[in-house]
N, C-alpha and C positions, 0 to 999 in steps of 0.2 A: 141706702142704695142696694146693698147686697142682701138685705133681710128677705125681700120677696124671692130672690133667687135661691137662697138657702131653704126657704120653706117649700119652694117648687121642686128642689132636688129630692126631697124625701117623699114626695107624693107623685110617683110614676105609675101610670095606669096603662096596662097593655091589654088589648082586647083578647079574650080567650079563644076566639075563632079565627085568628090570623093564620095564614099558611105556615109560618115558621113555628108557631106554637103547636099546631096539629102535627107537623113533621117531627118535632122533638118528642111529642108524646108517643107517636108510632115507633120511633127509634128506641125509646126507653122500654116500650113493651116488647120489642124484638130482642133486645139484649138483656132483659131481666131474667136472672137465674131463677128467681122465685116463681115468676110467671111460667117459665119453661118447665119446672117440676111441679106445677100446681096439680095437674091430673095424677101424677105419680104419688104425691103426698095424700091426695084424697083417696086413692086406691089402697095405700098403706094403712090408712085409718080404719078401713073396713076389716072385719074379721075374716080369716081364711078357714075353709072347711076342707082339710086334707086328711085322708085316712092313713092309718099306719101301714096298711097293706097296699098303698098306692105304688104304681110302677116306678115313678121317680124316686120315691123314698127307698124302695128296695134296691134300686140301682145305685143310689148314693151310699147305702150301707154296704153293699157288696164291693163297691170301689174302695171304700174306706178300709174294709177288712183285707182286701188284696194289697193295698198300699201300706198297710200297717206292718212295721217291722216285727212287732210282737207276734202277730198272726203268722207272719212268714216263717218265723223260727220256732213256732210252737211245737210242731211235730218233731223237730230236731232236739229240742229240749226234753221232750218226753222220752225219746229213744235213747238218751244218754244213760249209760250204765247198764243197758240191756243188750249190748252186743254179745254175740255168741262167737267165740273164737279162742285164740291162744291166750296164755296168761301174760306173755311179754311181747313187745313189738318185734323182737328178733325171731320169735317162733311163727309169727304171722307171715304166710308166703307173700301176700300182697305188699305188706310193709317192707319185707326184705327185698322184694323185687324193686320197689320204688327207691329204697336206699341204694341198691346196686346200680340202678339207672342214674341216680344222682351222682354216684361216685364216678361212673363212666363219663358223665358229662362235665365233671369238674376238671378245669384246665390245670389247677394247681396240683391235684393228685395225679393227673396224667403226666405232668412233667417232673414229678417228685424223684423218680428213679434217675432221670436224666440229670437233674440238678445235683443229685448226690454223687453221680459218677463223673461230673465235670471236674471236680477238684481232685480226683484220683487218677491222674494221667501218668502212666509209667512208660517212658521212652528209653530204649537202650542207648548207651553212650555211643556205640559204633553204628548207629542207624545212618542210612544214606542221607536223610533230610538234615540230621544234626551235623554231619560232616560237611554237607553243602553249605549250611548256614555259617559254620565256622570259617570255611574258606572264603565265603562272600564277605564276612566281617573283617577278615584279614585284608582282603583286597580294598575295601572302602575305608579302612582304618587310617587315620592321618598320622598316627604314631609310627606305624610300620611303613607308611609311604615316604616319610621324610627321614633321611639318614643324615644326621648332623656330622660335620667334619670333626676331626680330632681337635681337642682344646690344647692349642700350643701354648707353651709357657716361655716367655722372653725374659731375659735378664735385664735388670734396670739400668745397667751401664753399657748396653749395646748402643752402637752408633745410630741405628735406625730408630730405636726408642727415644733417644735424646733428640734426634731430628724431628720426630713426630711431636714430642712435647713442645718444642720451640714453635712448630707450626701451629699447634693448638693455641699456644699463648698469643701468637700474632693474630689469629683469627678470633680470639675470644673477645667478646664485647665487654665482659666484666673486667678483664685485665686492661682493655683499651681505655676504659672510663674510670679506672681505679684512682688516677690522679685527680680527676675532676670531682669524684665523690669525696676524696680526702680534703680538697680545697673548698668544697661547697659549705657555705655558712660561716667561713672564717675570714671573709674579706675585710680589709681595714684601710682607711685613707686618713692621712693627717689633716688637721684643720686648715693649714696654710698651703695645701696642695693646689695645683692649678685647677683640678676638677671641682674642688670645693669652692674656690673663689669664683669660678665661672658660674656655678649654680647660684651662689649668693648674689652675684651681680645681676643675673637674669631674674632672680626673685625680686630684687629692688626695682628693676625696670618694669616688671609686670605688677608690682604692688600698687593697689589703688590708693592706699593710705599715704604713700610717699608721693605719688603723682598728683593727687588732689588734696588740697588743704581744706579742712572743714571750715565752713563759713562761721560757725558759732565760736570758733577759736580765735578769730581775728577781731581786734578792738578798733572800732571806728571812732575817729576824732574829726571835728570840724576845723577847717583852715580859717584862722581869724582874719587874715588879710586877703581873702579871695574877693574878686570883683562883686560877686553876689552879696556877700556879707557887707561889704563897704556901701554898696548901693542901697541895701536895706536900711542900714544905719542912717544914711543921708535922708532918705525918704521919711524915716521915723522922726528925725529932727525937724523937717520942714512941715510936716502935718501935725506936730505936737502943739496942742493948745496951750500947754504950760509955757513953752518957749515963745 
């Protein structure tokens, strides 16, 4: 059933002159990089006849020489060591002038004398500014502002001292609770005291073990002369085949 279909799947014939095929070929030719550079590749394959004295060649050489760092510094390198002037840089007026200008423009050297003189300040002791500063310091000083009273000394057996001590003891929380701190942790009750008996009785009332008897601890026995047992025995005798 599928043999003919499988054979037909591999034999697909498309006409080469259909609009879709023609459009695809035209698009392939338009986007082809090789076809785009075909004329350029053919022109490159031909030989060039350019003379050495041609204007573009001369222009390229001149531009290369101008842009070359070696050609740019060639004159400077040749003139090195052929300067005519003084033996040292200090004797050259131009170099000395340049060094002097650099020193004048240097901020560090400009402030060198000022920085050296900052730490060497000499102010007389009786100067007006020093006296004013001392007076201002005295006015704002907390030590001079507060004058403490005389430290009075009281004898330990004076009446006011004894009264003050008693008042301090009455107001002292440590003295007030000293008896409680001494009794804390040493409480004791006898076993037969009313409090202990009341607690034991309440514990027995609230105890679940005493209030409820476990079922597994009770032994069940059948009553021999109960009506059910008697009726069962009578019925057994009546229906007994042996009897």
